C-alpha positions as CSV (number, residue, x, y, z in Angstrom):
1,K,0.0,0.1,0.2
2,A,1.0,3.7,-0.8
3,A,0.3,4.1,2.9
4,D,3.2,2.0,4.2
5,I,5.9,3.7,2.2
6,E,4.8,7.3,2.9
7,P,7.2,7.5,5.9
8,L,9.8,6.6,3.4
9,Q,8.9,9.6,1.4
10,P,12.4,11.8,2.6
11,L,14.4,9.1,1.8
12,L,13.0,8.0,-1.6
13,K,13.1,11.9,-2.4
14,K,16.9,12.0,-1.6
15,C,17.5,8.9,-3.8
16,I,15.7,10.4,-6.7
17,S,17.7,13.7,-6.3
18,M,21.0,11.9,-6.1
19,L,19.6,9.7,-9.2
20,E,18.6,13.1,-11.3
21,F,22.1,14.4,-10.2
22,E,24.0,11.3,-11.9
23,I,21.7,10.8,-15.1
24,S,22.4,14.7,-15.6
25,R,26.2,14.1,-15.1
26,S,26.2,10.9,-17.0
27,T,24.3,12.8,-19.9
28,L,27.3,15.3,-20.2
29,N,29.6,12.3,-20.8
30,T,27.8,10.4,-23.3
31,S,26.4,10.7,-26.6
32,R,23.4,8.4,-26.2
33,P,20.3,10.4,-25.5
34,R,18.5,9.5,-22.0
35,M,14.9,9.9,-21.5
36,Q,14.0,12.7,-18.7
37,L,11.9,11.7,-15.9
38,E,9.8,14.2,-14.0
39,R,9.9,13.5,-10.2
40,I,6.2,13.0,-9.8
41,T,6.4,10.5,-12.5
42,V,9.1,8.4,-10.6
43,W,7.2,9.1,-7.4
44,L,3.8,7.6,-8.5
45,G,5.6,4.9,-10.1
46,I,7.5,3.8,-6.9
47,K,4.1,4.2,-4.8
48,A,2.4,1.8,-7.4
49,L,5.0,-0.9,-6.4
């Protein structure tokens, strides 16, 4: 249930921020295009699990 992971939201937000940073950094180092994800899309995907 989404309510079960609600207490983890601050930690998950931090992880998402770290992933966004790594993706943006790796995008500069590679010529392969990468899909940009919005935070809300990632969060809704995690809650759907």
